[in-house]
N, C-alpha and C positions, 0 to 999 in steps of 0.2 A: 292458363287460363287467363292472366296478363295480357297477350296481346289478340282473345281472341274477346271479349268484355265492351273491352269500346266499339268494334266490329259488332258487336251483337247493337249496342246503344243507340249505334249512327243508322243500321238498318232501324229498327223500334222506331227513333224520331223521325225518321223520313218514310214510314205507313203509318204514323201513328193517328193518323186523317181515317186509315180503311180500317184500324181494327180497334179503335178508341174510342171512349166519350168521353163526356168532358167530367165523368164520375169518377174515371178510369184514377185508380191509384196502381202504376206498375215500378217495380223496381228493379234493374237485372244488377242481378249480383252473382258473387262468384259463392261454390259451394262445392267440397268434396266430399265427396260419398263416402259418408260412414261415420263422419263424424262431425255429426250435429247434438253432438253433448260439450264439444270441447267449443262449440262456435257464440258464440257472448250475442253477436247483432241479432241473430235467427231465431235462437235462442225463446222456445216458444211459441213459434210463428208458425200459421196454418195459414197457405196458402189457395185460391182460388185456382187456378190456370201453372202446371208447374209441366213444364217442357225440357226435351232433351232428343240429342241427334249424336247418333256415332254411339253411345252411351252405355250396348253390354253389351261388345267385344272379346272377351273376353268370360272364360269362368268366374276366374276371381271377382269380380265384378259385382255378379248378381248380386248375392245376398244382401250388400252394404249400398248397393244402388234399391233397393228395394225397403232396405232401413230407412232412409234417406223420403221416398216418396213415401214410407206409414208416418215418418215424422212429421213432415208439414204437409200432410191431406190432411182435408177434414172431410162427413161422410158427400161432400159436393166434388168436392176437389176434380177436377179435369187436369189427367196429364197424356201428355201425347208424346209419346217417341220416338226417334224416328231409329230405326234394328235395318241391318244388314241383314240379308237370307244363307250368304257364307259367313259371316262371322257369328250370330246369336245363334246357341242351338235352343235346342224344343226345350232343354231344362229350364232354362228363363222363365218361360211363357206356365211351366211346369208350376214354378216358385210362386210367379205373379200370382197362379188358382189360388193355391197354397195358405200365400200370406191377402188370401179373401177381397183380392183386385179380377174385375171380366175387362180385357182387353176383347177387341176388335179388329181384326186384319185389313189390310184393302189386298179385296181380288188382285190376283197378276191381271187380267186381264184393265184390267183398270188405268196400269203400269206402263210408262212406256217401256222396249224391249230387253232396254243400255238399265233400265236400273232393274 
């Protein structure tokens, strides 16, 4: 995570004029899935947007990922998770629904063939 956070912040800073308003309060921070109870800096916080890419690549991560999303979400939180169809099993999506989430999958025809 140490190597990725500065890159994420740099990308956000470079594109802030496209995605942020003057009222936006955005913080790039690290969080290890499932450790919300020991992460004092994030304890009790709820977020409007949660973004994760390539985070559901192993079945052992499904429950702790969903637990973290639940902990940091409120009723109107928008969570965007990019996953690979090669690595993410249908079980992940079943677990999302069981946890009370709704998901939408992009249609394959909207994606370039290599994706």
